[in-house]
Every structure is written in structure tokens, then in C-alpha cells.
C-alpha positions in Angstrom: -23.0 -169.4 -61.2 -24.5 -168.7 -64.7 -24.1 -170.8 -68.1 -21.5 -170.6 -70.8 -24.0 -170.0 -73.6 -23.1 -167.7 -76.4 -25.3 -165.0 -75.4 -25.2 -161.7 -73.7 -25.7 -163.6 -70.4 -22.1 -164.6 -70.9 -20.5 -161.4 -71.2 -22.6 -159.8 -68.7 -22.8 -162.1 -66.1 -21.3 -165.8 -66.2 -17.8 -164.1 -66.8 -18.2 -161.7 -64.4 -17.4 -161.3 -60.3 -21.0 -161.2 -59.5 -21.4 -164.7 -60.5 -18.6 -166.0 -58.3 -18.2 -166.3 -54.5 -16.4 -163.2 -54.4 -16.6 -159.6 -53.3 -18.3 -156.6 -55.0 -17.8 -152.9 -54.8 -20.7 -150.7 -56.5 -19.6 -147.5 -58.4 -22.5 -146.1 -60.0 -21.5 -145.3 -63.8 -18.9 -148.2 -64.0 -19.2 -150.5 -67.0 -17.3 -152.4 -69.5 -17.0 -151.9 -72.9 -18.7 -148.3 -73.1 -19.1 -148.2 -76.7 -21.4 -151.7 -76.3 -19.6 -153.4 -79.1 -19.4 -157.0 -77.6 -22.4 -158.0 -75.4 -21.2 -161.7 -75.5 -17.5 -161.8 -75.0 -17.0 -158.7 -73.0 -20.3 -157.3 -71.8 -20.9 -153.8 -70.5 -23.7 -154.5 -67.3 -22.2 -153.0 -64.0 -21.7 -156.1 -62.0 -20.0 -154.3 -59.5 -16.8 -156.5 -59.5 -13.4 -156.7 -61.0 -12.2 -154.9 -64.5 -12.0 -156.9 -67.5 -8.1 -157.3 -68.7 -7.9 -158.7 -72.5 -5.1 -161.5 -72.6 -1.8 -160.2 -73.1 -0.7 -160.2 -76.9 2.6 -158.9 -77.0 5.4 -158.8 -74.6 5.2 -155.2 -73.8 1.8 -155.8 -72.7 3.2 -157.7 -69.7 5.3 -154.6 -68.8 2.7 -152.1 -68.5 1.5 -153.4 -65.0 -2.3 -153.5 -66.4 -2.5 -157.5 -67.0 -1.3 -158.0 -63.2 -4.5 -158.7 -61.2 -2.6 -159.7 -58.1 -3.4 -163.1 -56.5 -2.3 -165.4 -53.5 0.6 -163.8 -51.5 1.2 -166.2 -49.0 0.2 -169.9 -47.9 0.8 -172.1 -44.9 0.3 -175.8 -44.3 0.8 -177.8 -40.8 -0.5 -181.2 -41.6 -3.2 -182.1 -39.0 -3.5 -178.6 -37.7 -4.3 -176.0 -40.3 -4.3 -174.7 -44.1 -3.9 -171.0 -44.8 -4.0 -168.7 -47.9 -3.6 -165.3 -48.4 -4.6 -163.2 -51.1 -4.0 -159.5 -52.4 -6.8 -158.9 -55.3 -7.0 -155.2 -55.3 -5.5 -154.7 -58.7 -7.9 -157.1 -60.0 -10.3 -154.1 -59.5 -10.4 -150.5 -60.8 -8.1 -149.5 -58.1 -5.5 -147.1 -57.0 -3.1 -149.3 -58.4 -4.5 -150.0 -61.6 -7.5 -149.4 -63.7 -8.9 -149.9 -67.1 -11.1 -148.6 -69.8 -10.5 -144.8 -68.5 -12.4 -145.6 -65.3 -11.4 -144.2 -61.8 -10.4 -145.8 -58.9 -13.0 -147.5 -56.5 -11.1 -149.2 -54.2 -7.3 -149.0 -52.5 -7.3 -152.7 -51.0 -9.2 -155.9 -51.2 -7.7 -158.8 -49.3 -8.9 -162.3 -48.5 -7.5 -164.6 -45.9 -8.7 -168.2 -45.8 -8.1 -170.5 -43.0 -9.1 -174.2 -42.9 -8.9 -176.0 -39.6 -8.5 -179.7 -40.2 -9.7 -181.5 -37.1 -12.7 -179.7 -36.9 -13.0 -179.1 -40.7 -14.0 -175.5 -40.2 -13.5 -172.8 -42.5 -12.8 -169.1 -41.6 -12.9 -166.3 -44.4 -11.9 -162.8 -43.6 -12.1 -160.2 -46.2 -10.8 -156.5 -46.0 -12.2 -153.9 -48.4 -11.1 -150.3 -48.5 -12.9 -148.1 -51.1 -12.1 -144.9 -52.5 -15.4 -143.3 -51.4 -17.6 -144.3 -48.2 -20.4 -144.3 -50.4 -19.7 -147.3 -52.6 -21.7 -150.2 -51.2 -19.6 -153.7 -50.8 -21.1 -156.8 -51.1 -20.1 -160.5 -50.1 -21.3 -163.3 -52.1 -21.9 -166.8 -51.7 -23.9 -169.1 -54.6 -25.8 -172.3 -54.5 -28.0 -174.5 -56.5 -30.9 -174.9 -53.9 -32.2 -171.9 -52.0 -30.6 -171.1 -49.0 -32.5 -171.7 -45.8 -32.3 -169.4 -42.7 -33.5 -168.6 -39.2 -34.6 -165.4 -39.6 -37.7 -163.3 -40.7 -37.7 -162.8 -44.6 -39.3 -159.7 -46.3 -39.9 -159.1 -49.8 -41.4 -155.6 -49.4 -39.3 -152.4 -49.0 -36.6 -151.0 -50.8 -32.6 -152.2 -51.0 -30.5 -149.3 -49.1 -28.3 -147.1 -51.0 -30.1 -148.4 -54.5 -31.0 -144.9 -55.2 -27.6 -144.4 -56.5 -28.2 -147.1 -59.4 -28.9 -144.9 -62.5 -32.5 -144.9 -63.8 -33.7 -146.0 -60.2 -34.7 -142.6 -58.6 -36.7 -144.5 -56.2 -34.3 -147.3 -55.6 -34.6 -151.0 -56.2 -37.4 -152.6 -54.6 -37.7 -156.1 -52.9 -40.0 -158.2 -54.5 -41.1 -161.8 -55.2 -41.6 -165.1 -53.0 -39.5 -167.9 -52.0 -39.7 -169.5 -55.3 -38.0 -166.4 -56.9 -37.2 -162.6 -55.9 -35.0 -160.3 -53.9 -35.5 -160.6 -50.2 -33.7 -159.4 -47.0 -33.2 -161.5 -43.8 -33.5 -160.1 -40.4 -31.5 -161.9 -38.1 -30.5 -164.7 -40.1 -28.7 -167.1 -37.7 -27.1 -169.6 -39.5 -27.5 -170.2 -43.0 -28.0 -173.8 -44.4 -26.8 -174.6 -48.2 -28.2 -178.0 -49.3 -25.6 -179.8 -51.4 -26.0 -181.1 -54.9 -24.4 -183.8 -57.1 -26.3 -183.9 -60.1 -29.4 -184.3 -58.0 -29.8 -183.8 -54.2 -27.0 -184.7 -51.9 -26.7 -185.4 -48.4 -23.8 -182.6 -47.9 -24.6 -179.4 -46.4 -22.8 -176.3 -45.8 -23.3 -174.1 -42.8 -22.7 -170.3 -42.6 -22.6 -167.7 -40.3 -21.8 -164.0 -40.6 -19.8 -162.4 -37.7 -18.6 -159.2 -39.2 -19.8 -156.5 -40.5 -22.1 -155.9 -37.7 -24.8 -154.8 -38.3 -25.2 -156.5 -41.6 -27.9 -156.7 -44.1 -28.4 -160.3 -45.4 -30.2 -160.8 -49.0 -31.2 -164.0 -50.8 -31.3 -163.2 -54.5 -32.2 -165.4 -57.3 -35.0 -168.1 -58.3 -37.6 -168.9 -60.8 -40.0 -166.3 -62.5 -43.5 -165.6 -61.1 -45.4 -167.8 -63.8 -44.4 -171.1 -62.5 -44.0 -174.4 -64.8 -46.4 -175.6 -67.4 -47.0 -179.3 -68.2 -48.5 -180.9 -71.1 -48.1 -184.0 -73.0 -47.5 -184.8 -76.6 -50.8 -185.3 -78.6 -48.8 -187.0 -81.6 -45.5 -188.7 -81.5 -42.5 -186.5 -82.3 -40.4 -187.5 -85.2 -38.4 -184.4 -85.9 -39.1 -180.6 -87.1 -39.6 -177.7 -85.2 -43.4 -178.5 -84.4 -44.6 -180.2 -81.4 -48.4 -181.2 -81.2 -49.4 -181.2 -77.7 -52.9 -181.9 -75.8 -53.0 -178.2 -74.3 -50.8 -175.3 -75.2 -52.2 -172.8 -73.0 -49.9 -171.2 -70.9 -46.7 -171.6 -73.1 -45.6 -168.4 -74.6 -43.1 -167.3 -77.4 -39.4 -167.1 -75.8 -39.9 -170.0 -73.2 -37.7 -172.7 -73.2 -39.3 -176.2 -73.0 -37.8 -179.7 -71.9 -39.0 -183.0 -73.3 -38.6 -186.6 -72.7 -38.2 -187.3 -68.8 -35.3 -189.8 -68.2 -33.7 -191.1 -65.0 -30.3 -191.4 -66.9 -28.0 -188.3 -66.4 -26.2 -189.2 -69.8 -27.1 -190.6 -73.0 -24.8 -193.4 -72.9 -25.0 -194.6 -69.1 -22.4 -193.3 -67.4 -21.0 -191.3 -70.6 -22.0 -189.2 -73.6 -23.8 -186.0 -73.8 -25.5 -184.9 -70.5 -29.1 -184.5 -70.3 -30.7 -181.5 -69.0 -31.6 -181.2 -65.1 -34.4 -179.0 -64.5 -35.6 -179.0 -60.8 -34.0 -182.6 -60.2 -35.7 -184.3 -63.2 -33.6 -185.0 -66.5 -34.9 -184.3 -69.7 -33.6 -185.8 -73.1 -33.7 -182.4 -75.0 -34.9 -179.0 -75.1 -36.3 -176.1 -77.4 -37.1 -172.3 -77.4 -40.5 -171.3 -78.2 -41.0 -169.3 -81.6 -44.9 -169.3 -81.7 -48.1 -171.0 -80.1 -51.3 -171.9 -81.6 -53.5 -172.6 -78.5 -56.3 -173.7 -81.1 -54.5 -176.1 -82.9 -52.5 -177.1 -79.8 -49.2 -176.6 -81.5 -45.8 -175.3 -80.3 -43.4 -174.2 -82.9 -39.9 -173.9 -82.0 -37.1 -171.8 -83.1 -34.8 -173.4 -85.2 -31.7 -174.1 -82.9 -32.9 -177.1 -80.7 -31.0 -179.7 -79.1 -30.9 -183.4 -78.2 -34.8 -183.8 -78.6 -34.9 -187.7 -80.0 -38.1 -189.2 -81.4 -40.8 -189.1 -78.9 -44.1 -191.1 -78.6 -47.3 -189.7 -77.8 -48.0 -188.6 -74.2 -44.4 -187.6 -73.7 -44.3 -184.7 -71.1 -43.5 -181.5 -72.2 -42.4 -178.5 -69.6 -42.5 -175.1 -69.8 -39.6 -174.1 -67.4 -39.8 -171.1 -65.2 -35.9 -170.7 -64.9 -33.5 -168.4 -66.8 -36.0 -166.5 -68.7 -36.3 -162.6 -68.8 -38.5 -162.6 -65.8 -36.7 -164.9 -63.7 -34.6 -163.9 -60.8 -31.4 -165.8 -61.3 -28.5 -164.2 -62.7 -29.1 -160.7 -61.7 -25.9 -158.2 -61.7 -25.3 -155.8 -59.0 -27.9 -153.4 -60.0 -30.5 -155.9 -60.1 -31.7 -155.7 -63.6 -31.9 -158.3 -66.3 -30.2 -156.0 -68.5 -31.9 -155.9 -72.0 -29.2 -156.2 -74.7 -29.2 -157.3 -78.1 -32.8 -158.4 -77.8 -31.8 -160.6 -75.1 -31.5 -160.4 -71.4 -28.5 -161.3 -68.8 -31.1 -163.5 -67.2 -32.1 -165.0 -70.4 -29.2 -167.5 -70.5 -30.5 -170.1 -72.9 -31.6 -173.7 -71.9 -31.1 -173.8 -67.8 -29.5 -176.7 -66.2 -29.3 -177.0 -62.4 -25.4 -177.3 -61.9 -24.9 -173.7 -62.9 -26.4 -172.4 -59.5 -29.2 -169.8 -59.6 -29.2 -168.5 -55.9 -26.8 -166.2 -54.2 -26.5 -164.7 -50.6 -25.2 -161.2 -50.4 -23.7 -159.9 -47.1 -23.7 -155.9 -46.7 -22.6 -153.8 -44.3 -25.5 -151.6 -42.9 -23.3 -148.4 -42.5 -21.5 -147.1 -45.3 -17.8 -146.2 -44.7 -14.6 -146.6 -46.5 -13.3 -149.2 -44.7 -15.3 -152.7 -44.4 -14.2 -156.1 -43.1 -16.3 -159.5 -43.6 -15.7 -162.4 -41.1 -17.5 -165.6 -42.0 -17.3 -169.2 -40.4 -18.5 -172.0 -42.6 -18.8 -175.7 -41.9 -19.2 -178.3 -44.5 -21.1 -181.3 -43.2 -23.8 -184.1 -43.9 -27.0 -185.2 -42.4 -25.3 -187.2 -39.6 -23.2 -184.3 -38.5 -25.4 -181.4 -39.4 -26.8 -181.0 -35.5 -23.6 -181.2 -34.0 -22.1 -178.7 -36.6 -24.9 -176.4 -35.9 -24.3 -176.6 -32.2 -20.7 -175.7 -32.6 -21.4 -172.7 -35.0 -24.1 -171.4 -32.8 -22.6 -171.9 -29.3 -19.0 -172.8 -29.8 -18.0 -169.2 -31.3 -17.1 -165.9 -29.4 -16.0 -163.0 -31.6 -14.1 -159.8 -30.2 -13.6 -156.7 -32.2 -11.2 -154.3 -31.9 -10.3 -151.0 -33.8 -7.4 -152.9 -35.4 -8.6 -156.5 -35.5 -11.0 -159.0 -35.0 -10.4 -162.1 -32.5 -12.3 -165.5 -33.0 -12.4 -167.8 -29.9 -13.6 -171.3 -31.2 -14.5 -174.3 -29.2 -14.1 -177.5 -31.4 -14.7 -180.7 -30.6 -11.6 -181.5 -28.9 -9.6 -178.6 -29.7 -10.0 -174.8 -29.0 -8.7 -172.4 -31.5 -8.1 -168.6 -31.0 -7.8 -166.5 -34.6 -6.9 -163.1 -35.0 -7.0 -161.3 -38.0 -5.8 -157.7 -38.8 -7.8 -154.8 -40.1 -5.0 -152.9 -41.4 -2.9 -155.6 -42.9 -3.3 -159.1 -44.4 -2.3 -162.3 -42.1 -3.6 -163.9 -38.9 -2.2 -165.4 -35.6 -3.1 -168.9 -35.0 -3.2 -170.3 -31.6 -4.4 -174.2 -31.1 -4.7 -176.0 -27.8 -6.2 -179.3 -26.8 -6.7 -180.7 -23.4 -4.8 -177.5 -22.1 -1.5 -178.1 -24.1 -0.8 -175.5 -26.6 -0.2 -177.3 -30.1 0.5 -174.4 -32.3 1.0 -170.3 -31.8 1.8 -169.2 -35.3 2.1 -165.7 -36.8 1.0 -166.1 -40.6 2.2 -162.8 -42.2 1.8 -162.0 -45.9 4.6 -160.6 -47.5 4.4 -157.6 -49.2 1.0 -156.8 -47.5 0.2 -152.8 -47.5 -0.3 -151.5 -44.0 
């Protein structure tokens, strides 16, 4: 998620944990670059994620331990059966093992186990997070290009639980917006469906079901601002320069991004060249950012830096996008702010293009505690297998939670699976049967895991 523009958006969002399918542990007051010296390359928003470690410059830097962030601890692969990876990323966060910039530890354990069941193409993700204080909210993230679809009741009013701890938010962070863009909570989301994208809508789907924590709070965050798009056309041909003469400049404002020259081609030269800008599944040849608008003269004046705008005839469509600006809901950090910095906002990322994704799912335990586990089952599919995959995810799963483990019973198309994950240590036990015959009964330990 996010865009690699050389703006504060890069240092405060794109390069940070919040922009990835990872885990957040929010500690009030945690921020990077406290002196606020480098909003572009370091940033200082509290995204709730991992610490920022500069690349080692000397051999001695490798010996202090601070540059070691953890990672994959064990892998296993059985052809035709499953693939497994276990990771310990505790050191990537300000933790009891390592801290940066004088911060206090917020976690003592963060691990992730991923299991892919090949025959039925099922992905199981089990995460363990132990915070140093029970009051630190934990969030499981999954990003998407299109808005996630769900089966529950959605509300855009109320207040995010535990958000009164956010500095400057004594009454908490309100839920707000609409399905076009906002922050909402889903009651009983059921199966969440994410539509695929491949330089345009694709036939792919990803089905997601949360099993733990229980109870959980599920949020959808992202989308455009409330002003919506605005379209006009060129009143005169465009031959270069900063000024666009348009038929109606109403609804356009300074700071808006505009896109010009609709095209069906993804690239400037057939299947190669410079990419065109994809906004709401429409390609545009170029873009500009508005410096000023004269509605009486029908003129839009762009800032000096613009990109890819060719000579265009009268009547060419000019679009004001409702994405990636200071009032949109894309790219919010863990404190749900746009974080005004250096005159720009984290959300104001620069010219928008769809492949960077502007929606995320947040799953958070309803009850705060030091120890939290997340258990998710995901099934990638297409429209042809969507119904069958949905039935499997809805009816073919039984989860039993114990004080020290969680066991998942899965009924696949032909095979049955029993998967046990451990709350006090990484690894899993995998049992696979088919037609009553046991095909596998494997214990997958992770060397060096802390118990």
C-alpha cells in the first residue's frame, strides 16, 4: 500500500509497517525521528509498527545486535501436501530484545506461522503477540486495491475503542465516512471477499475468515474523500505549459490532482514504455497538481511539476480525483490522522494510481490483554470456484481453543486436516487424511523459539 513519491507520505506511511500485511502494536507516544529532521526518508508518525533501523555503515554496526530484526526461523515443504514457514520478528519492534531511538519496549514476542495446504489451496496464518502492557492495542492488517466486501452490519458512527489513548484525541477517534471512503466497524463480518486486480479488475478473489481473537473488532479503513470526482473537458486544445482552459472549472480547487487524456493503453508504447495512470479503472496519459483556479475564465493553473501530459485536443476529459489528498481516507496511520507535515499530509501521497492499494482490513481483539493470538484462514480462488470456496470456509471449519493452543479441523474437497498451533511457542502439528488413510502426522518446531 502507498506510493513511493518523494514526499512525507513515503517516510510516514509507504515504508512503514502500517502499509503492509503485518501486525501493529500501538504504544501512545512512540514515534520515529523525534527531532523531526527527515519527514521524507525517515518520518515520525506513530504507525504502530516496527522500528526504523538505518543500514549498517561499519562492521561494528553488525555486532551491536540492533540491526538484527529477526526473520524466518524454520521452513518445511512436503510436495503435494503443504508448505510451512515460521518467523520470529520480535526484534523488528521496540521489544525486550532490542529498541531504537531511546524507546521503551512495547512487545516481548511477535511470531507468525504460515501454512499452505496445497491440495485444497488453503492458507492458514497464526500470529502470536505479547505486549509489555495489556493496554497496548494490537491490529492484524490486510490490504487491498478494491474495497473489501463482507457479510455483516457496517456502522460509520461511534468511537474506536481505546482510541482515547491517542495523543490529542481526548474523546477518541470517531468512526466516519461512507462506503466510498471512511473508517467503519463491521459487526459479524462473516467471510470477507477481496476482489483481485491486475492492471484492471481480475477474476481473482481472496476469501478471508477470522477465527481468533474472539471476540474481535473488524474495521475497514480507506477510500476516497467526500467531495467525489469532478469532470470537465478542455475548452481549447492543450499544447503545453501550466494552464488548462476548460469548459467548467467549478468543483476544482488548489491542491487537487487532475488527470487528462483517457486511454485504453496501460503503457505509452503498446506493452512497454512509461505506464499510464490508472484511476478508478480508467487509464490517463498524464497528471498535474492544481496551483490555482479561475472559475470565471475557466482556467486551471497547474504547479510546475506535471507528468506525461501530451498535446491534447479540445474536448479531452479532465478529471479531479478524490483519491490521495488531504481529506481522503487512504493511507492513514495507526492514529487515523493524515499527519500534516512540512505542509503536506501523509494521505496526500502525490499522483494516485490504483496498484498501490487504498483499503485495509484491521482486526483487533475486543478485550485488551498482554497475550493475543490471531488465527485466519484464507482461500484464493476465482469466480468459477468462489461458491465452493465460500462453502468450505463457512461450513468446513471447526476451531477449538485451549489455554495453550488452538486446533483447526478443516474438511477440504477430498482431504481432511487437523492443525494445532501453540500459544506459548511457534510451530504446528499437521495431520492430513484422505479416504480414512493418514497421509501425514508431522510436528513442525521452530528452532530457537522462546517458550
